[in-house]
N, C-alpha and C positions, 0 to 999 in steps of 0.2 A: 300210802298207808305203812307202817311197819308194826311188826307184832311180834309177843315173844310167847313161848311154850307156857300155857298156862297148867295146864295138865295133860297128862297122858291115861286115855281110857282103857281099860282090858276088860272087854266082857269075859264072863267067866260063871262056871256052875255055884262057887262057895265065894263071895268075895272075903268075907271073913278070913278065912283059912288063908288064902293066898294072900290076902293084905297084911296078915300077921307074919306071914314068911318073908315076903317084900321088905317090910320092917325090919326083920333082924338083919338081912343082907345087906341094904342099903342105909340103914340108920333114921330113915325115915320116920315122922312121926304124926300123931293127932295135932290139928290144929286145935290150940287151947280155948276160942268160943266156938269149936265143933267137933267134939269129941266122937271118936266111934263108940258103939255100942254094942255087944253080942246081939247077935240075929239080924243085924241092918241089913237091908240090901242092897246097900252102897257102902264101901269101905275106902275112904279118904285119907291119904298121907302124903305130908308135905316134907318136902328137904328141909335141913336144919334152918336154912334162911328164910325158906317158905317161901321161895320164890318158884319152884315145882312142885306139880302134886300126881300122886300118882293114884288113879280114881278106879276101883274095882267095882265093877257093876252084874249083878245077876242078871243070867238070861237063860230064858226056859229052854233054848235048842242046844244040843251039844254040840264041839267042835266038828265040823264034818271035813274041812280040808284046808284052810291058812290059819294063821293066827288073829284073831280081831283087836286089834290095838287102832286108836284113833288117837291121830294129835289134836289138841284143842287148841288155837292160838288166842292171844286178846290183845286188840289195836293198842299200840303204843301210842300214835298220833294218827292223825286223819287229817288227810291234803282235800281241802272242799274243790280243788281243782282238777284232780283225778277222776272223779265221778264215782267213788265207792266201790263196791263190790267187783261191778262189772269192770271197771280199768284194773283192778287189781288179778282179775284172772290170768293163768299162766299161758305165756307166750310163748312162741318156738323162738330159740335164738338164730339170726340169720345166718348163721354157718353151720347148723346143724343141719343133718340130712331127714328127710322126713322117714318114720318109723315102717 
């Protein structure tokens, strides 16, 4: 199974403020069928080609240690012979040393 990045999700305190800033910096904008509205708990921006989105999501807790960014993958195709998600789990390359 192959996949492409559908969107990158960023947990934050103020999705609208952060979304507006990133829209200005990247040139990303609203999807024509799903525009962002003031006060929305989520703020979704798409690349000009509408290939990759930036999704800003409000979370109640503040940032404590690391950035909270999650990449969401969308399957491109599915090979029924590969066994689904279990077969797609990461595997150690034979030439790599254990951590």
